[in-house]
C-alpha positions as CSV (number, residue, x, y, z in Angstrom):
1,M,0.0,0.0,0.0
2,K,2.9,2.4,0.7
3,K,4.1,1.8,-2.9
4,L,0.6,2.6,-4.2
5,I,0.5,5.9,-2.3
6,L,4.1,6.8,-3.4
7,G,3.4,5.8,-7.0
8,I,0.2,7.9,-7.3
9,A,1.8,10.9,-5.5
10,L,5.0,10.7,-7.6
11,F,3.0,10.4,-10.9
12,G,0.9,13.4,-10.0
13,G,3.9,15.4,-8.8
14,L,6.0,14.7,-11.9
15,S,3.1,15.5,-14.2
16,A,2.0,18.7,-12.4
17,A,4.7,20.9,-14.0
18,N,3.0,20.7,-17.4
19,A,-0.5,20.2,-16.2
20,Q,-3.5,22.5,-16.0
21,I,-4.3,23.0,-12.3
22,D,-7.8,23.8,-11.0
23,L,-8.4,24.7,-7.3
24,G,-11.8,24.4,-5.7
25,V,-14.0,23.5,-2.8
26,K,-16.3,20.5,-2.2
27,G,-18.8,19.2,0.3
28,G,-21.7,16.9,0.8
29,L,-23.3,14.1,2.8
30,N,-21.6,11.1,4.4
31,F,-23.4,7.8,5.2
32,P,-20.9,6.1,7.5
33,T,-20.8,2.9,9.6
34,L,-18.2,0.7,11.2
35,S,-17.6,-2.7,9.7
36,G,-16.0,-5.8,11.2
37,D,-16.7,-6.9,14.8
38,S,-19.1,-4.1,15.4
39,R,-21.4,-6.1,17.6
40,K,-18.7,-5.9,20.3
41,I,-18.8,-2.1,20.7
42,Y,-22.3,-1.7,21.9
43,S,-24.7,-4.1,23.8
44,D,-27.9,-4.0,25.7
45,S,-28.4,-4.4,29.5
46,Q,-28.1,-8.2,29.1
47,G,-24.8,-8.0,27.3
48,N,-26.2,-8.9,23.8
49,G,-24.2,-7.2,21.1
50,L,-26.4,-5.0,18.9
51,G,-24.1,-3.9,16.1
52,T,-23.9,-0.8,13.9
53,K,-25.9,0.8,11.1
54,L,-25.5,3.7,8.7
55,R,-26.0,7.2,9.9
56,T,-26.0,10.6,8.1
57,D,-23.4,13.4,8.5
58,F,-21.3,15.7,6.3
59,Y,-17.9,16.5,4.8
60,V,-16.3,19.7,3.5
61,G,-12.9,20.6,2.1
62,G,-10.9,21.6,-0.9
63,Y,-9.1,20.0,-3.8
64,A,-6.4,20.6,-6.5
65,H,-7.2,19.0,-9.8
66,Y,-4.2,18.3,-12.1
67,K,-5.2,17.6,-15.7
68,I,-2.4,15.4,-17.2
69,T,-4.0,14.4,-20.5
70,D,-7.4,15.0,-22.1
71,Q,-8.7,12.0,-20.2
72,I,-6.4,11.4,-17.2
73,S,-6.1,13.6,-14.1
74,F,-4.8,13.5,-10.5
75,Q,-6.8,15.1,-7.7
76,P,-5.5,15.3,-4.1
77,E,-8.0,16.6,-1.6
78,L,-8.1,17.8,2.0
79,L,-11.4,17.1,3.8
80,Y,-12.9,17.5,7.2
81,S,-15.3,14.5,7.6
82,K,-17.7,13.5,10.3
83,Q,-18.0,9.7,10.4
84,G,-18.6,6.9,12.9
85,A,-21.7,4.8,13.0
86,G,-25.3,4.5,14.1
87,L,-25.8,2.0,16.9
88,K,-28.6,-0.5,16.8
89,T,-30.9,-0.6,19.9
90,N,-33.8,-2.9,21.0
91,D,-35.8,-0.2,22.8
92,N,-36.8,3.4,22.1
93,S,-33.4,4.8,22.7
94,K,-31.0,6.1,20.0
95,A,-27.2,5.8,20.0
96,K,-24.3,6.6,17.7
97,F,-20.6,7.1,17.5
98,V,-19.6,10.4,16.0
99,T,-16.0,10.8,14.9
100,H,-14.3,13.9,13.5
101,N,-11.6,13.2,10.9
102,I,-9.2,14.9,8.6
103,N,-8.9,12.9,5.4
104,I,-6.5,13.1,2.5
105,P,-7.8,11.3,-0.7
106,L,-5.3,10.9,-3.5
107,M,-7.5,10.3,-6.5
108,G,-6.6,9.2,-10.0
109,R,-9.4,10.0,-12.5
110,Y,-10.3,8.9,-16.0
111,E,-12.8,10.6,-18.2
112,I,-14.8,7.8,-19.9
113,M,-17.1,10.2,-21.8
114,D,-17.6,14.0,-22.0
115,G,-18.0,15.3,-18.4
116,L,-18.2,11.8,-16.8
117,N,-15.2,10.6,-14.7
118,V,-14.5,7.5,-12.8
119,E,-12.0,7.7,-9.9
120,F,-9.9,5.5,-7.7
121,G,-7.2,6.1,-5.1
122,P,-5.9,5.6,-1.6
123,Q,-6.9,7.8,1.4
124,L,-5.0,8.7,4.5
125,G,-7.2,9.4,7.5
126,F,-6.5,11.1,10.9
127,L,-8.9,11.0,13.8
128,V,-9.3,14.3,15.6
129,S,-11.9,13.3,18.2
130,A,-14.8,10.9,18.9
131,K,-17.9,10.8,21.0
132,M,-20.6,8.3,21.8
133,K,-24.0,9.9,22.0
134,T,-27.2,8.4,23.4
135,E,-30.7,9.7,23.5
136,E,-33.4,8.2,25.7
137,G,-36.6,10.2,26.2
138,K,-35.5,13.7,27.1
139,T,-32.1,12.6,28.3
140,D,-29.1,13.1,26.1
141,T,-25.7,11.7,27.1
142,K,-22.3,12.3,25.5
143,I,-19.3,10.2,26.3
144,K,-15.8,10.9,25.0
145,A,-14.6,8.0,23.0
146,T,-11.4,9.2,21.2
147,D,-9.3,6.7,23.0
148,N,-11.4,3.8,21.7
149,F,-10.1,4.4,18.1
150,K,-6.6,4.5,16.6
151,T,-5.5,7.9,15.2
152,F,-4.5,6.7,11.7
153,D,-6.6,5.1,9.1
154,F,-5.8,3.9,5.6
155,G,-8.4,3.2,3.0
156,L,-9.4,3.0,-0.7
157,N,-11.8,5.2,-2.6
158,F,-13.9,4.3,-5.6
159,G,-16.2,6.8,-7.2
160,A,-17.6,8.8,-10.1
161,A,-18.2,12.4,-10.9
162,Y,-20.1,14.4,-13.6
163,K,-19.4,18.0,-14.6
164,I,-22.6,19.9,-15.0
165,T,-20.8,23.1,-16.0
166,D,-17.1,24.0,-16.2
167,E,-17.2,25.0,-12.6
168,L,-19.8,22.7,-11.0
169,E,-19.6,19.0,-10.5
170,I,-21.7,16.3,-8.7
171,N,-20.0,13.3,-7.3
172,A,-20.5,10.0,-5.4
173,R,-17.8,7.9,-3.7
174,F,-17.5,4.7,-1.7
175,T,-14.7,4.5,0.9
176,K,-13.5,1.3,2.4
177,G,-11.1,1.4,5.4
178,L,-8.4,-1.2,5.3
179,S,-6.8,-0.4,8.7
180,N,-8.1,-1.9,12.0
181,I,-9.0,1.2,13.9
182,N,-10.0,-0.6,17.1
183,D,-8.3,0.7,20.2
184,Y,-11.1,-0.3,22.5
185,Y,-9.5,-3.6,23.6
186,P,-5.7,-3.3,24.0
187,T,-3.6,-5.9,22.2
188,G,-3.5,-9.1,24.1
189,I,-7.0,-8.9,25.5
190,D,-8.8,-9.4,22.2
191,N,-6.5,-9.5,19.2
192,N,-9.4,-10.5,16.9
193,F,-11.5,-7.4,17.5
194,K,-11.4,-5.5,14.2
195,L,-13.2,-2.4,13.2
196,T,-12.9,-0.5,9.8
197,N,-14.5,2.6,8.5
198,T,-16.9,2.1,5.7
199,Y,-19.0,4.9,4.1
200,F,-20.7,6.3,1.1
201,S,-20.7,10.0,0.2
202,V,-22.5,12.2,-2.3
203,G,-21.7,15.9,-2.9
204,V,-20.8,18.7,-5.1
205,A,-17.6,20.4,-6.1
206,Y,-17.0,23.9,-7.3
207,K,-14.0,25.2,-9.2
208,L,-12.7,28.5,-7.8
209,A,-9.6,29.2,-9.8
210,E,-7.5,27.9,-12.7
211,M,-3.8,28.0,-12.8
């Protein structure tokens, strides 16, 4: 995976000198969950694991788009992303993990037809903070959970984007974390407890400047 990151970054860097560069902003909705042994992170009063589900949140950030050829481009991004997971319950309560992340996608893009791009690339993720939030009746509880998760996350992105105008683009992306981000049970207590970030996102991007 390190070779993949270095290869994409080097390819983009060497090509950037002669490439057209667009700078812009982007944002949209995330639909995140936690995959793997998620039933172990939340249970009812009898100790039965209840697992996770998708929840809805948002992301926002910026990008630099390097056009290398008429069809091939490289797009690094810097995003603030709210992730985590909804937590299943067997009563009227609601619960969720909310994580605040800084993500750096390094996307290779290929234009398969006029305005329509497919994209693929690695993503580096950094956890800023995490909380577990529960709601039961009129009582809301927030518990700090940053120490339950590892700080660094590595994943892969797959997606597509369509340019509506020269400035405006709509996009959709699937992100699959490959790193075990569990830090809830220390190594040696449960080495098989694995959690990974998994989420879909949809949004828009807007070009601000061309260099």
